[in-house]
Each structure stands twice: as structure tokens, then as C-alpha cells.
N, C-alpha and C positions, 0 to 999 in steps of 0.2 A: 504494500500500500504506500502510495506516495505521501510524503510529509506535506502538511499544509504550509503555505508561504509564511504564516505567522510563526509556526514552529521552527522553520528554517531561520527566519529572522532572529528569533529569540536565541537560538543556539549559536548562530554566527556572532552575535553581539557578546555572548558569554565567552566564546573562544577568543575573540579579539581582546576583551578585557583581561582575561586570564593570561594570555601570552604577552601582552604589552604592560601587564601589571598596573592597570588603571581601574577606576571605579566603573562598574557596569553602566551606571547612569550617564557616564561621559560619552558613551558610544550610541550614536543616533544613525538613522539611515543616511543622512547627508554628511556624516563625518568622513573626512578625507584621511586616509591612512598616513600620508606624508605631511600634508599641510596642517592638519589638526592634531594628529597623534605623534608627529615627528618620527614615524617608523622608518628605519633604515632598510637597506636592501636585504640584509640578513633576516631582519624581523619579518619583512614581507614574505620572504621565501619560507620561513618557518610557519607563518600564518597559512600560506598556500598549502603546505604539506599537511597541516592540521585539518584544514578544510577538506582536502582530498580524502584523508583517512576517515573523517567524521561522516561525510556525505557520499563516499564512494564515487567521486568524480575525478576527472583528470584536467588539470589546468595547465595549458601550454604556456610557454614564455610569452608568446604573442597575446594570448588572452589575459595573462597576468598584467601585461603592460597597459591594457585597457581598463583594468579594474582599479579605479581610483578611490571610490567611496565604498562604504559598507553596503549601500543600496546596489552598487554595481556587482558586488560579490553575491548578494542575495539573488539578484536577477540572473547572474551566471548559473548559479546552482539550480534555480527553478527551470531555466532554459535547458540545461544539460539533462536534468531529470526527465523533462518532457520529451526531449529527443531520444533519450535512451528507452523510454517507454514505447515509442513508435517503432523502434527497431525490432 
């Protein structure tokens, strides 16, 4: 059964807060990983790995370059899950 968008959103925000060691309340849909959270390339890579493991998705380097905000990450997961379901 596919996870609801709200469940994906909640879990992504939890992962971001945990990995970047920030309060969960500081992570919103429009939060930018670099501009707002000052995540460096290693932290972004670790975040991508955690997301891949949690949601059973694969994030290419090209996709990761386009994921700027928390909402972008959520949208990517939802899209990936829909496409996987079609296959």
C-alpha cells in the first residue's frame, strides 16, 4: 500500500531534523536544504541515502541537484512511488 503524501511529508521532515540535528518545527515544506539549513554536500548526500533507505527509492545525482527544498524531496518521493506502481 502506498504511503499517503502526509505520511511521507511527516517522515521526511523527521529525517531531515534528525540528520541535521535541528528542531523538527524548523523544517517546513518550503525550507531550503542549503539556504535555510546550511546543509553541506556531505549532509545532503547522507540525507539522500537516508531517504533512499526509508522510502525504497533511488535518487540520481541529476535528481538530487534539482531537489532544493523539503517540498521538492517530498514531490520526488511521491512521483517515484507513482511511477514504480505503474511498472
